[in-house]
N, C-alpha and C positions, 0 to 999 in steps of 0.2 A: 439438484445440491441448491440449497438455501444462500443467503447472502450473508449470514452469519456465519456459515460453514466455510464459503469461499474465501471471506475474510479472513477467517483463522486460518485457513490452508495457507493462505499467502503469507500471513506474518509467521507462522510456524516454518515454511519454506525460507523466508529471510533469516530467521535466527538459526535455522540450522546451517545457513553460508555463512553467518557471521560467528558460529560456533567454531565451523570447522577454518574459517580464516586466523581466526584467534587462537587456534590449536595449531596452525603452521606457521604463524608470525609472534607467536607468545605475547600476544598483546590483546586479550580479551575483551578487554574495556574498550579501547577505541575502535575495532572491529565491530562490536555491539551498537556502538554511538554510530557508526556510519551506516550501519545497516537500518537501525532503529529511524534514523534522519532520513534516509529512501522511503520508508513507509509511511514517515509522516508528509514528505512531498508529495507521495503519490495521493497522501489524502486529500491534503489540499487542492490538489488538480481536480480531483473529482468532486470537491465542495465547489470549487469556483466554476465547474461546467452546470453544476446542479443551481447554483444560485443563477447562472446566466439563463438558463432553462426555465427556472422558474418566473422568470418576468414575462416570458412568452410561451405558456404551457401548452398552445395547441399544437405544436410540432413535437417530433420525436426527439428524446434529451440525446445530447450528444456526450457520449463517455467512453472512455476508454478499456473498461473492463467489462462492460455489458453486464452490469448487475443489476440495472433496472430493468 
């Protein structure tokens, strides 16, 4: 599975959770906002790890999703 497929699968899963939470609570907007905020935070963490790794690229990158 490629990087793009994994990211799309992760985003689709989070959106499904957000839509389910929105259906249960009746607040789709807030539920999707929370889920998309979590996705953005995950991306920020990965970018910071990539940025830190780029300063010393001879070692293996430290990431939580093993996408590299």
